[in-house]
N, C-alpha and C positions, 0 to 999 in steps of 0.2 A: 565084649559086653560094654554097654554104654551106661553110665550113671545118669539117671534122669534128674538129678539135682534136688531130690526130696530130702529135707532136713526135718526128720520126724522125731518127736519126743514120745509120742503115745505108744502104748503097747509093749513097753520094755518088760523084760522077764522078772526083774527085781527092783525094789526101790533104789538100790545103789546104781544099777544100770540106768534107770530113769533119770537119776540126778546127773549122771555122766552125760546122758543125751541132752539134758537141759543146759549143762555147761558148754557142751559142744555147739549147741544152737546159738548160745550167747557169743561164742567165738566167731561163728559164721557171720553174725550181725556186725561184730567189730571189724572183721576182715573185709566185709563189703564196704564199710566206710573208709577203711585204710587204703584198700587197693582199687576202689572205684568200680566195683561190679554190683549189679542189682541183687537185692535180697527182698523177697516178698513174703509177708506173713499171709498164708493162704488158708490155714485151717484144714480140717478133714471131716468127712462124714463116713460113718460105717453103718450101712443099711441092714435092716433085719426084715426078712420076708417070711421067716418061719418062727414059731414060738420059741424054739430052742435057741435060735440066733439072738432073739431079743433077750432071753434069759441070760445068755453069756455076756452080752453087752452090759446089762444091768448089774450082773455080778462083778464084772470088771470094775465098773464105776464105784460100786459099793466097797470094793476091797482096796482101792488105791488110797493112800493116806492123805493126799492133797489133790483134789480133783481139778484145781487150777484151770479154769476156762473150759472145763468139760462138763457136758450134761446130756441127759437123754432128751430128745425132742420128738414130737409127734410126727406121724406120717405127713400131715398137712404142712408142718413147719419145714420138714425135709424137702418136700416138693417145692415150697416157696424158695428155698435156697438153691435147689438144683431142679429146675422145671423139666429137664430132659430125662430124668430117671423114670423107670417104669412104675407108675403109681399103683397098679393092680396088685393087691396083696401086701403092700408095704405096711408094716406094723409100727415102725418107728426107726430111729437112728440115734447113734451116739455122735454128738457133735463135739469137736475139739477146735479151739481157736489157736492152738499153740504151734501148729506145724508151719514150716517155711519152705521156700523154694528158691533155688539159684539156678542159673543156666550154666552148665559145665563148659559149654563152648565159649562163654564169656569169661568164666573164672580162670580157666587154664592159661590163656595167654597173659592175663594180668598178674597171676600169682607165681607161675612157674618160670624159672630162669630160661632165657632164650638159648 
């Protein structure tokens, strides 16, 4: 199994686990500066094509204590961000600016002992 390098804070099961994910992401940023590998803040989009999917995303957003960079966006805004998505039937999306990405092939040789 290959790790794709996603450093995600969103969608954690409890506020405590989400706080842990936030701290972990902070450490990834620090490590990238210390060890010289790239870290990109890429965000995430979670699309809703069905009313129930949209309701779940809205409920998630309503229940998290600190939405920090997360918001519901319209179908049009989602298409502007990702023009290659299927626009037919898109109702909206949950946008989060907090997610990051590292390249495991770059990280491993710089962090792990030889």
